FIKOLZA-1660 file (N, C-alpha, C; in steps of 0.1 Angstrom, whole numbers, plus 5000, padded with zeros to 4 digits):
% residues 234
   i   px   py   pz ch aa at
   1 2505 6359 9395  A  M  N
   1 2502 6348 9405  A  M CA
   1 2492 6342 9398  A  M  C
   2 2475 6345 9397  A  K  N
   2 2476 6340 9397  A  K CA
   2 2469 6335 9381  A  K  C
   3 2472 6347 9370  A  S  N
   3 2479 6339 9357  A  S CA
   3 2484 6344 9351  A  S  C
   4 2486 6338 9341  A  A  N
   4 2500 6343 9329  A  A CA
   4 2493 6358 9323  A  A  C
   5 2482 6358 9330  A  S  N
   5 2475 6379 9323  A  S CA
   5 2480 6392 9336  A  S  C
   6 2486 6381 9342  A  T  N
   6 2485 6400 9354  A  T CA
   6 2494 6386 9365  A  T  C
   7 2502 6380 9359  A  T  N
   7 2523 6378 9369  A  T CA
   7 2525 6393 9365  A  T  C
   8 2523 6404 9357  A  D  N
   8 2534 6418 9357  A  D CA
   8 2529 6426 9372  A  D  C
   9 2511 6428 9377  A  R  N
   9 2512 6435 9378  A  R CA
   9 2519 6436 9400  A  R  C
  10 2510 6448 9400  A  A  N
  10 2514 6451 9414  A  A CA
  10 2505 6445 9424  A  A  C
  11 2509 6444 9436  A  I  N
  11 2501 6433 9451  A  I CA
  11 2491 6444 9450  A  I  C
  12 2480 6434 9449  A  V  N
  12 2466 6450 9454  A  V CA
  12 2459 6446 9468  A  V  C
  13 2453 6451 9474  A  I  N
  13 2445 6448 9487  A  I CA
  13 2437 6461 9486  A  I  C
  14 2426 6450 9489  A  E  N
  14 2414 6458 9485  A  E CA
  14 2402 6455 9494  A  E  C
  15 2395 6473 9501  A  L  N
  15 2389 6471 9510  A  L CA
  15 2373 6466 9509  A  L  C
  16 2365 6465 9518  A  A  N
  16 2351 6459 9516  A  A CA
  16 2350 6465 9527  A  A  C
  17 2333 6464 9529  A  G  N
  17 2322 6466 9544  A  G CA
  17 2315 6479 9540  A  G  C
  18 2302 6478 9549  A  L  N
  18 2290 6481 9547  A  L CA
  18 2293 6494 9543  A  L  C
  19 2288 6504 9539  A  P  N
  19 2288 6521 9540  A  P CA
  19 2288 6524 9551  A  P  C
  20 2298 6532 9555  A  G  N
  20 2300 6543 9568  A  G CA
  20 2309 6530 9569  A  G  C
  21 2316 6519 9572  A  A  N
  21 2330 6515 9573  A  A CA
  21 2338 6520 9580  A  A  C
  22 2339 6532 9571  A  G  N
  22 2353 6538 9566  A  G CA
  22 2364 6538 9564  A  G  C
  23 2360 6528 9547  A  K  N
  23 2370 6526 9535  A  K CA
  23 2377 6537 9530  A  K  C
  24 2368 6543 9534  A  T  N
  24 2374 6559 9520  A  T CA
  24 2380 6566 9532  A  T  C
  25 2376 6570 9546  A  S  N
  25 2383 6579 9557  A  S CA
  25 2401 6572 9558  A  S  C
  26 2395 6559 9555  A  I  N
  26 2412 6554 9557  A  I CA
  26 2421 6546 9545  A  I  C
  27 2415 6547 9537  A  C  N
  27 2428 6553 9524  A  C CA
  27 2433 6565 9527  A  C  C
  28 2426 6575 9535  A  E  N
  28 2429 6583 9525  A  E CA
  28 2442 6587 9538  A  E  C
  29 2437 6584 9547  A  Q  N
  29 2448 6584 9556  A  Q CA
  29 2458 6579 9553  A  Q  C
  30 2463 6574 9547  A  V  N
  30 2467 6559 9544  A  V CA
  30 2481 6570 9528  A  V  C
  31 2472 6569 9517  A  G  N
  31 2474 6575 9514  A  G CA
  31 2491 6578 9502  A  G  C
  32 2494 6587 9494  A  G  N
  32 2504 6588 9492  A  G CA
  32 2509 6577 9477  A  G  C
  33 2518 6569 9478  A  R  N
  33 2523 6564 9468  A  R CA
  33 2517 6550 9464  A  R  C
  34 2509 6546 9482  A  F  N
  34 2499 6537 9480  A  F CA
  34 2486 6534 9474  A  F  C
  35 2479 6547 9469  A  L  N
  35 2464 6553 9467  A  L CA
  35 2468 6560 9449  A  L  C
  36 2477 6557 9447  A  S  N
  36 2481 6564 9429  A  S CA
  36 2474 6558 9425  A  S  C
  37 2465 6561 9416  A  R  N
  37 2458 6552 9410  A  R CA
  37 2453 6557 9398  A  R  C
  38 2458 6570 9396  A  G  N
  38 2454 6582 9388  A  G CA
  38 2469 6580 9371  A  G  C
  39 2471 6575 9366  A  D  N
  39 2482 6570 9360  A  D CA
  39 2476 6560 9350  A  D  C
  40 2467 6557 9357  A  I  N
  40 2463 6539 9349  A  I CA
  40 2453 6543 9338  A  I  C
  41 2456 6534 9330  A  G  N
  41 2444 6541 9315  A  G CA
  41 2436 6530 9311  A  G  C
  42 2427 6534 9306  A  I  N
  42 2417 6523 9303  A  I CA
  42 2420 6511 9292  A  I  C
  43 2432 6518 9289  A  A  N
  43 2436 6510 9275  A  A CA
  43 2445 6497 9284  A  A  C
  44 2450 6496 9296  A  R  N
  44 2452 6488 9306  A  R CA
  44 2442 6473 9304  A  R  C
  45 2431 6475 9308  A  L  N
  45 2424 6465 9304  A  L CA
  45 2423 6456 9295  A  L  C
  46 2432 6450 9288  A  R  N
  46 2432 6443 9272  A  R CA
  46 2429 6432 9271  A  R  C
  47 2419 6424 9259  A  P  N
  47 2413 6413 9263  A  P CA
  47 2421 6406 9266  A  P  C
  48 2413 6393 9268  A  S  N
  48 2422 6377 9270  A  S CA
  48 2400 6374 9272  A  S  C
  49 2410 6359 9277  A  R  N
  49 2399 6352 9277  A  R CA
  49 2392 6352 9293  A  R  C
  50 2398 6354 9299  A  E  N
  50 2395 6355 9313  A  E CA
  50 2390 6370 9314  A  E  C
  51 2392 6383 9304  A  L  N
  51 2382 6391 9308  A  L CA
  51 2367 6389 9293  A  L  C
  52 2369 6378 9284  A  W  N
  52 2358 6377 9282  A  W CA
  52 2349 6372 9293  A  W  C
  53 2355 6361 9300  A  R  N
  53 2344 6349 9307  A  R CA
  53 2340 6359 9318  A  R  C
  54 2342 6370 9324  A  V  N
  54 2336 6374 9335  A  V CA
  54 2333 6387 9328  A  V  C
  55 2328 6392 9318  A  S  N
  55 2318 6401 9317  A  S CA
  55 2308 6393 9309  A  S  C
  56 2311 6379 9303  A  V  N
  56 2302 6372 9304  A  V CA
  56 2287 6366 9320  A  V  C
  57 2296 6365 9327  A  A  N
  57 2293 6359 9343  A  A CA
  57 2284 6373 9350  A  A  C
  58 2291 6382 9344  A  V  N
  58 2284 6390 9355  A  V CA
  58 2277 6396 9346  A  V  C
  59 2274 6398 9333  A  L  N
  59 2262 6406 9328  A  L CA
  59 2249 6398 9328  A  L  C
  60 2254 6383 9331  A  R  N
  60 2244 6370 9337  A  R CA
  60 2242 6370 9349  A  R  C
  61 2246 6375 9358  A  L  N
  61 2241 6381 9370  A  L CA
  61 2232 6389 9371  A  L  C
  62 2236 6407 9365  A  A  N
  62 2229 6415 9361  A  A CA
  62 2215 6409 9358  A  A  C
  63 2217 6402 9350  A  F  N
  63 2203 6400 9337  A  F CA
  63 2195 6397 9349  A  F  C
  64 2197 6387 9359  A  S  N
  64 2186 6377 9365  A  S CA
  64 2187 6381 9379  A  S  C
  65 2188 6392 9384  A  I  N
  65 2187 6400 9393  A  I CA
  65 2169 6406 9391  A  I  C
  66 2164 6407 9400  A  R  N
  66 2146 6408 9403  A  R CA
  66 2146 6417 9411  A  R  C
  67 2139 6430 9411  A  P  N
  67 2134 6433 9402  A  P CA
  67 2144 6442 9388  A  P  C
  68 2140 6438 9372  A  F  N
  68 2155 6446 9369  A  F CA
  68 2150 6459 9373  A  F  C
  69 2169 6459 9366  A  S  N
  69 2167 6479 9371  A  S CA
  69 2176 6480 9360  A  S  C
  70 2178 6484 9345  A  P  N
  70 2192 6495 9341  A  P CA
  70 2204 6501 9346  A  P  C
  71 2199 6507 9356  A  T  N
  71 2216 6506 9371  A  T CA
  71 2222 6500 9372  A  T  C
  72 2212 6484 9371  A  R  N
  72 2226 6469 9374  A  R CA
  72 2234 6469 9362  A  R  C
  73 2226 6466 9353  A  I  N
  73 2237 6465 9340  A  I CA
  73 2245 6477 9342  A  I  C
  74 2244 6490 9345  A  G  N
  74 2259 6498 9348  A  G CA
  74 2262 6497 9362  A  G  C
  75 2260 6486 9365  A  R  N
  75 2272 6482 9376  A  R CA
  75 2276 6476 9370  A  R  C
  76 2269 6464 9368  A  A  N
  76 2280 6453 9361  A  A CA
  76 2289 6459 9348  A  A  C
  77 2284 6472 9346  A  F  N
  77 2300 6471 9337  A  F CA
  77 2309 6485 9337  A  F  C
  78 2303 6483 9351  A  D  N
  78 2313 6492 9358  A  D CA
  78 2323 6479 9368  A  D  C
  79 2323 6475 9367  A  L  N
  79 2325 6461 9378  A  L CA
  79 2339 6458 9362  A  L  C
  80 2328 6455 9353  A  I  N
  80 2342 6450 9339  A  I CA
  80 2353 6460 9344  A  I  C
  81 2350 6471 9335  A  A  N
  81 2357 6482 9337  A  A CA
  81 2372 6487 9345  A  A  C
  82 2367 6480 9361  A  F  N
  82 2371 6483 9371  A  F CA
  82 2381 6476 9367  A  F  C
  83 2382 6461 9365  A  L  N
  83 2389 6455 9368  A  L CA
  83 2410 6462 9360  A  L  C
  84 2407 6473 9347  A  R  N
  84 2422 6472 9352  A  R CA
  84 2428 6481 9360  A  R  C
  85 2421 6486 9374  A  Y  N
  85 2431 6484 9382  A  Y CA
  85 2435 6473 9395  A  Y  C
  86 2435 6459 9385  A  Y  N
  86 2441 6452 9387  A  Y CA
  86 2449 6442 9380  A  Y  C
  87 2458 6450 9367  A  M  N
  87 2461 6453 9354  A  M CA
  87 2476 6457 9360  A  M  C
  88 2478 6464 9367  A  R  N
  88 2491 6472 9371  A  R CA
  88 2504 6461 9368  A  R  C
  89 2511 6474 9360  A  N  N
  89 2527 6468 9363  A  N CA
  89 2536 6476 9372  A  N  C
  90 2535 6483 9381  A  C  N
  90 2542 6492 9391  A  C CA
  90 2542 6486 9402  A  C  C
  91 2554 6483 9408  A  G  N
  91 2560 6475 9415  A  G CA
  91 2554 6480 9430  A  G  C
  92 2544 6487 9431  A  L  N
  92 2541 6491 9444  A  L CA
  92 2527 6486 9447  A  L  C
  93 2530 6483 9463  A  P  N
  93 2513 6477 9460  A  P CA
  93 2503 6491 9458  A  P  C
  94 2494 6492 9464  A  V  N
  94 2477 6500 9453  A  V CA
  94 2470 6490 9464  A  V  C
  95 2462 6503 9470  A  I  N
  95 2451 6497 9484  A  I CA
  95 2440 6503 9472  A  I  C
  96 2429 6497 9470  A  V  N
  96 2414 6503 9462  A  V CA
  96 2402 6501 9475  A  V  C
  97 2399 6518 9477  A  D  N
  97 2389 6511 9487  A  D CA
  97 2377 6512 9482  A  D  C
  98 2373 6510 9466  A  Q  N
  98 2359 6502 9466  A  Q CA
  98 2363 6493 9454  A  Q  C
  99 2362 6479 9453  A  G  N
  99 2370 6468 9446  A  G CA
  99 2359 6461 9442  A  G  C
 100 2366 6449 9436  A  L  N
 100 2354 6442 9432  A  L CA
 100 2345 6437 9439  A  L  C
 101 2351 6430 9450  A  V  N
 101 2342 6427 9460  A  V CA
 101 2332 6443 9465  A  V  C
 102 2332 6451 9467  A  Q  N
 102 2323 6463 9469  A  Q CA
 102 2317 6463 9457  A  Q  C
 103 2318 6466 9444  A  K  N
 103 2311 6468 9435  A  K CA
 103 2300 6458 9431  A  K  C
 104 2308 6438 9435  A  L  N
 104 2298 6429 9428  A  L CA
 104 2283 6431 9434  A  L  C
 105 2288 6437 9458  A  W  N
 105 2283 6435 9460  A  W CA
 105 2268 6450 9458  A  W  C
 106 2274 6453 9454  A  S  N
 106 2267 6466 9451  A  S CA
 106 2260 6467 9440  A  S  C
 107 2261 6457 9431  A  T  N
 107 2251 6454 9414  A  T CA
 107 2237 6450 9423  A  T  C
 108 2240 6438 9438  A  L  N
 108 2233 6428 9442  A  L CA
 108 2223 6434 9446  A  L  C
 109 2228 6447 9458  A  I  N
 109 2220 6449 9468  A  I CA
 109 2203 6453 9461  A  I  C
 110 2204 6452 9479  A  E  N
 110 2181 6455 9480  A  E CA
 110 2179 6443 9469  A  E  C
 111 2182 6435 9459  A  S  N
 111 2180 6429 9450  A  S CA
 111 2162 6421 9458  A  S  C
 112 2154 6414 9448  A  Q  N
 112 2142 6408 9459  A  Q CA
 112 2150 6390 9455  A  Q  C
 113 2156 6386 9445  A  S  N
 113 2163 6376 9436  A  S CA
 113 2174 6379 9431  A  S  C
 114 2182 6362 9431  A  Y  N
 114 2191 6367 9415  A  Y CA
 114 2190 6350 9412  A  Y  C
 115 2205 6349 9400  A  S  N
 115 2209 6338 9400  A  S CA
 115 2213 6332 9415  A  S  C
 116 2218 6325 9423  A  D  N
 116 2232 6320 9429  A  D CA
 116 2237 6314 9419  A  D  C
 117 2229 6306 9406  A  S  N
 117 2248 6299 9399  A  S CA
 117 2252 6313 9392  A  S  C
 118 2249 6322 9395  A  A  N
 118 2255 6330 9387  A  A CA
 118 2262 6337 9394  A  A  C
 119 2261 6342 9406  A  L  N
 119 2269 6349 9417  A  L CA
 119 2283 6344 9414  A  L  C
 120 2281 6325 9414  A  E  N
 120 2292 6317 9421  A  E CA
 120 2300 6318 9411  A  E  C
 121 2296 6320 9398  A  D  N
 121 2302 6312 9380  A  D CA
 121 2309 6333 9384  A  D  C
 122 2305 6347 9387  A  T  N
 122 2314 6355 9393  A  T CA
 122 2323 6354 9397  A  T  C
 123 2321 6350 9408  A  V  N
 123 2336 6349 9416  A  V CA
 123 2343 6340 9415  A  V  C
 124 2340 6334 9409  A  D  N
 124 2346 6321 9395  A  D CA
 124 2352 6325 9389  A  D  C
 125 2344 6326 9381  A  A  N
 125 2355 6346 9371  A  A CA
 125 2364 6353 9371  A  A  C
 126 2358 6359 9384  A  L  N
 126 2367 6375 9391  A  L CA
 126 2380 6365 9397  A  L  C
 127 2385 6357 9399  A  A  N
 127 2395 6348 9407  A  A CA
 127 2411 6354 9404  A  A  C
 128 2411 6356 9382  A  P  N
 128 2427 6359 9378  A  P CA
 128 2428 6374 9384  A  P  C
 129 2412 6380 9384  A  F  N
 129 2417 6397 9386  A  F CA
 129 2416 6400 9406  A  F  C
 130 2411 6389 9415  A  A  N
 130 2409 6394 9427  A  A CA
 130 2425 6397 9435  A  A  C
 131 2419 6407 9446  A  P  N
 131 2430 6413 9448  A  P CA
 131 2437 6402 9458  A  P  C
 132 2454 6405 9465  A  D  N
 132 2455 6396 9466  A  D CA
 132 2456 6397 9486  A  D  C
 133 2452 6408 9491  A  V  N
 133 2450 6408 9502  A  V CA
 133 2430 6419 9502  A  V  C
 134 2420 6412 9508  A  L  N
 134 2409 6416 9508  A  L CA
 134 2407 6420 9524  A  L  C
 135 2410 6426 9528  A  V  N
 135 2403 6440 9538  A  V CA
 135 2386 6444 9544  A  V  C
 136 2382 6436 9551  A  F  N
 136 2369 6433 9554  A  F CA
 136 2367 6445 9561  A  F  C
 137 2363 6455 9568  A  L  N
 137 2357 6459 9576  A  L CA
 137 2345 6455 9583  A  L  C
 138 2346 6449 9591  A  E  N
 138 2331 6445 9602  A  E CA
 138 2329 6458 9609  A  E  C
 139 2313 6461 9611  A  I  N
 139 2307 6472 9616  A  I CA
 139 2296 6464 9618  A  I  C
 140 2289 6470 9633  A  P  N
 140 2268 6462 9632  A  P CA
 140 2263 6476 9623  A  P  C
 141 2257 6473 9620  A  P  N
 141 2248 6481 9607  A  P CA
 141 2241 6489 9616  A  P  C
 142 2239 6495 9632  A  D  N
 142 2236 6505 9633  A  D CA
 142 2247 6513 9635  A  D  C
 143 2260 6514 9639  A  V  N
 143 2266 6520 9644  A  V CA
 143 2273 6530 9628  A  V  C
 144 2270 6519 9614  A  A  N
 144 2272 6523 9599  A  A CA
 144 2263 6532 9598  A  A  C
 145 2249 6526 9601  A  A  N
 145 2240 6538 9601  A  A CA
 145 2239 6551 9608  A  A  C
 146 2243 6549 9620  A  E  N
 146 2245 6564 9627  A  E CA
 146 2256 6570 9617  A  E  C
 147 2271 6571 9619  A  R  N
 147 2283 6577 9610  A  R CA
 147 2272 6578 9598  A  R  C
 148 2267 6579 9587  A  I  N
 148 2263 6580 9579  A  I CA
 148 2252 6591 9576  A  I  C
 149 2241 6587 9586  A  A  N
 149 2231 6599 9585  A  A CA
 149 2241 6613 9590  A  A  C
 150 2251 6605 9603  A  A  N
 150 2262 6622 9603  A  A CA
 150 2266 6628 9590  A  A  C
 151 2268 6622 9584  A  R  N
 151 2281 6629 9579  A  R CA
 151 2275 6642 9566  A  R  C
 152 2282 6652 9558  A  V  N
 152 2280 6659 9553  A  V CA
 152 2284 6658 9536  A  V  C
 153 2278 6658 9523  A  G  N
 153 2280 6657 9516  A  G CA
 153 2285 6642 9511  A  G  C
 154 2277 6631 9515  A  G  N
 154 2279 6619 9513  A  G CA
 154 2275 6621 9498  A  G  C
 155 2277 6604 9492  A  N  N
 155 2267 6610 9474  A  N CA
 155 2264 6588 9474  A  N  C
 156 2258 6586 9485  A  S  N
 156 2262 6572 9485  A  S CA
 156 2244 6571 9482  A  S  C
 157 2235 6562 9482  A  R  N
 157 2224 6558 9478  A  R CA
 157 2215 6564 9493  A  R  C
 158 2221 6559 9501  A  F  N
 158 2214 6556 9516  A  F CA
 158 2218 6575 9522  A  F  C
 159 2220 6582 9519  A  D  N
 159 2221 6595 9523  A  D CA
 159 2206 6603 9518  A  D  C
 160 2206 6611 9528  A  L  N
 160 2196 6621 9531  A  L CA
 160 2188 6611 9542  A  L  C
 161 2187 6600 9540  A  Q  N
 161 2178 6595 9552  A  Q CA
 161 2185 6592 9563  A  Q  C
 162 2170 6592 9577  A  S  N
 162 2167 6594 9585  A  S CA
 162 2182 6582 9593  A  S  C
 163 2185 6579 9605  A  E  N
 163 2195 6573 9612  A  E CA
 163 2184 6558 9607  A  E  C
 164 2175 6555 9612  A  S  N
 164 2170 6545 9617  A  S CA
 164 2164 6541 9604  A  S  C
 165 2160 6544 9596  A  Q  N
 165 2156 6542 9582  A  Q CA
 165 2170 6534 9573  A  Q  C
 166 2180 6543 9578  A  I  N
 166 2193 6534 9570  A  I CA
 166 2197 6521 9578  A  I  C
 167 2199 6520 9589  A  A  N
 167 2196 6508 9598  A  A CA
 167 2191 6496 9590  A  A  C
 168 2174 6498 9589  A  S  N
 168 2172 6490 9586  A  S CA
 168 2168 6484 9573  A  S  C
 169 2180 6489 9571  A  R  N
 169 2188 6491 9550  A  R CA
 169 2196 6486 9556  A  R  C
 170 2204 6484 9559  A  L  N
 170 2215 6477 9567  A  L CA
 170 2212 6463 9568  A  L  C
 171 2208 6465 9575  A  R  N
 171 2203 6448 9584  A  R CA
 171 2206 6434 9575  A  R  C
 172 2193 6433 9562  A  P  N
 172 2194 6424 9556  A  P CA
 172 2204 6425 9545  A  P  C
 173 2216 6437 9543  A  L  N
 173 2227 6437 9535  A  L CA
 173 2231 6431 9534  A  L  C
 174 2234 6429 9552  A  S  N
 174 2249 6420 9563  A  S CA
 174 2250 6410 9554  A  S  C
 175 2241 6407 9558  A  A  N
 175 2236 6386 9555  A  A CA
 175 2245 6381 9543  A  A  C
 176 2239 6392 9533  A  Q  N
 176 2238 6391 9518  A  Q CA
 176 2257 6389 9512  A  Q  C
 177 2265 6401 9522  A  Y  N
 177 2276 6403 9519  A  Y CA
 177 2285 6396 9525  A  Y  C
 178 2277 6390 9536  A  A  N
 178 2286 6374 9543  A  A CA
 178 2281 6360 9530  A  A  C
 179 2273 6365 9522  A  K  N
 179 2268 6357 9513  A  K CA
 179 2286 6357 9501  A  K  C
 180 2282 6363 9499  A  I  N
 180 2292 6370 9490  A  I CA
 180 2308 6367 9497  A  I  C
 181 2316 6369 9507  A  L  N
 181 2325 6367 9511  A  L CA
 181 2330 6354 9520  A  L  C
 182 2319 6346 9519  A  G  N
 182 2316 6332 9520  A  G CA
 182 2323 6319 9501  A  G  C
 183 2319 6333 9496  A  L  N
 183 2321 6323 9483  A  L CA
 183 2332 6331 9476  A  L  C
 184 2342 6339 9481  A  V  N
 184 2354 6345 9478  A  V CA
 184 2364 6336 9489  A  V  C
 185 2360 6335 9499  A  A  N
 185 2368 6325 9505  A  A CA
 185 2377 6317 9504  A  A  C
 186 2370 6309 9493  A  H  N
 186 2374 6301 9487  A  H CA
 186 2382 6296 9478  A  H  C
 187 2385 6311 9470  A  N  N
 187 2400 6313 9465  A  N CA
 187 2415 6315 9470  A  N  C
 188 2419 6307 9472  A  R  N
 188 2430 6300 9483  A  R CA
 188 2437 6309 9483  A  R  C
 189 2440 6318 9465  A  D  N
 189 2448 6332 9467  A  D CA
 189 2452 6343 9475  A  D  C
 190 2437 6347 9481  A  I  N
 190 2429 6354 9486  A  I CA
 190 2434 6356 9501  A  I  C
 191 2447 6366 9509  A  C  N
 191 2442 6363 9523  A  C CA
 191 2433 6375 9526  A  C  C
 192 2421 6366 9538  A  V  N
 192 2408 6378 9532  A  V CA
 192 2418 6383 9556  A  V  C
 193 2417 6392 9557  A  L  N
 193 2421 6399 9565  A  L CA
 193 2408 6407 9572  A  L  C
 194 2406 6398 9582  A  N  N
 194 2391 6415 9589  A  N CA
 194 2397 6422 9602  A  N  C
 195 2390 6435 9599  A  L  N
 195 2397 6449 9605  A  L CA
 195 2388 6450 9616  A  L  C
 196 2385 6460 9627  A  D  N
 196 2370 6461 9629  A  D CA
 196 2369 6480 9626  A  D  C
 197 2354 6475 9621  A  G  N
 197 2355 6489 9617  A  G CA
 197 2350 6502 9621  A  G  C
 198 2349 6496 9632  A  T  N
 198 2345 6505 9650  A  T CA
 198 2356 6514 9653  A  T  C
 199 2366 6503 9650  A  A  N
 199 2383 6511 9659  A  A CA
 199 2386 6520 9654  A  A  C
 200 2399 6535 9660  A  P  N
 200 2399 6547 9652  A  P CA
 200 2409 6546 9633  A  P  C
 201 2399 6552 9630  A  V  N
 201 2403 6548 9612  A  V CA
 201 2421 6549 9613  A  V  C
 202 2428 6562 9622  A  A  N
 202 2443 6561 9623  A  A CA
 202 2448 6547 9630  A  A  C
 203 2443 6541 9630  A  E  N
 203 2445 6524 9636  A  E CA
 203 2445 6517 9627  A  E  C
 204 2432 6516 9619  A  N  N
 204 2426 6508 9612  A  N CA
 204 2446 6512 9597  A  N  C
 205 2446 6527 9592  A  A  N
 205 2453 6531 9584  A  A CA
 205 2461 6527 9587  A  A  C
 206 2468 6521 9603  A  R  N
 206 2484 6521 9603  A  R CA
 206 2487 6507 9599  A  R  C
 207 2475 6499 9601  A  Q  N
 207 2477 6480 9597  A  Q CA
 207 2478 6483 9579  A  Q  C
 208 2472 6492 9569  A  L  N
 208 2473 6488 9560  A  L CA
 208 2489 6498 9556  A  L  C
 209 2486 6502 9563  A  T  N
 209 2504 6510 9559  A  T CA
 209 2514 6492 9565  A  T  C
 210 2519 6492 9576  A  D  N
 210 2521 6480 9577  A  D CA
 210 2517 6467 9562  A  D  C
 211 2507 6465 9559  A  L  N
 211 2505 6453 9549  A  L CA
 211 2513 6462 9537  A  L  C
 212 2511 6475 9532  A  C  N
 212 2521 6482 9526  A  C CA
 212 2539 6480 9522  A  C  C
 213 2543 6479 9532  A  K  N
 213 2555 6480 9538  A  K CA
 213 2554 6462 9538  A  K  C
 214 2552 6457 9539  A  G  N
 214 2556 6441 9535  A  G CA
 214 2557 6435 9547  A  G  C
 215 2546 6441 9562  A  R  N
 215 2552 6439 9577  A  R CA
 215 2543 6422 9572  A  R  C
 216 2538 6414 9579  A  P  N
 216 2531 6402 9578  A  P CA
 216 2515 6408 9586  A  P  C
 217 2506 6399 9577  A  A  N
 217 2493 6402 9580  A  A CA
 217 2487 6389 9578  A  A  C
 218 2477 6388 9594  A  R  N
 218 2473 6377 9602  A  R CA
 218 2462 6376 9593  A  R  C
 219 2459 6365 9579  A  E  N
 219 2445 6356 9576  A  E CA
 219 2442 6353 9593  A  E  C
 220 2426 6357 9580  A  V  N
 220 2417 6356 9594  A  V CA
 220 2404 6347 9585  A  V  C
 221 2399 6334 9587  A  S  N
 221 2387 6325 9581  A  S CA
 221 2377 6325 9582  A  S  C
 222 2367 6325 9575  A  P  N
 222 2350 6331 9577  A  P CA
 222 2349 6327 9588  A  P  C
 223 2356 6314 9596  A  S  N
 223 2348 6311 9607  A  S CA
 223 2353 6324 9621  A  S  C
 224 2368 6330 9619  A  G  N
 224 2375 6344 9626  A  G CA
 224 2380 6333 9634  A  G  C
 225 2384 6322 9628  A  Q  N
 225 2401 6314 9634  A  Q CA
 225 2410 6321 9624  A  Q  C
 226 2427 6328 9633  A  S  N
 226 2433 6326 9625  A  S CA
 226 2439 6311 9615  A  S  C
 227 2445 6323 9604  A  G  N
 227 2457 6308 9596  A  G CA
 227 2471 6312 9593  A  G  C
 228 2474 6314 9584  A  N  N
 228 2491 6321 9582  A  N CA
 228 2489 6336 9578  A  N  C
 229 2502 6334 9584  A  S  N
 229 2504 6351 9583  A  S CA
 229 2511 6353 9564  A  S  C
 230 2510 6364 9560  A  Q  N
 230 2515 6363 9547  A  Q CA
 230 2524 6382 9541  A  Q  C
 231 2529 6381 9537  A  S  N
 231 2543 6390 9538  A  S CA
 231 2537 6401 9529  A  S  C
 232 2534 6417 9526  A  L  N
 232 2535 6415 9514  A  L CA
 232 2545 6428 9514  A  L  C
 233 2553 6415 9504  A  D  N
 233 2573 6429 9498  A  D CA
 233 2571 6429 9488  A  D  C
 234 2559 6428 9476  A  G  N
 234 2560 6434 9464  A  G CA
 234 2570 6419 9457  A  G  C
% end
């Protein structure tokens, strides 16, 4: 659909949103054949011009981030390795709970500065691997903080902090996410669907299941106005 190297892959639905938005919980309720990724090996990430361009762009962005940290370089390599999930030759749709947009945001999280041009180049380079549908779970930072503070056994960087501490960290990160989404929205091959992250998990899971079954998805532009419907029938 997006390039010669990606025409054989399945339709990919990728979730994004602040921690606590319910990405993993929703995917767990969809489950079944739409969430089976264990069969994908690292060998599926084939050398290509597109892969080389992504690697250079992501690493350039990571090295531009201040303060510099080896952890950010690790997250950049994690994003590159994760591209294998977008090269499936299975005919079934796939839902990814922590996809490219989420990992890109995680690489930039709480940075003091970074290269805007490097970010733009990275989003542009990711286009051949981009999901067909990006589902963004909208949730107020204060609600996300309440959920994170209440959960047990979490492994995010926000766990084990007070609700007020988490909320103060998440608020500025919402604007950072909006910036990334604005760049992603320029890719006309992607249907961007906004869902209410405060809605019941079962309701959001049902909508994703409908997408997997080929029922129309309402495209939502960055301005919040509805666009054309897209059917995901594989």
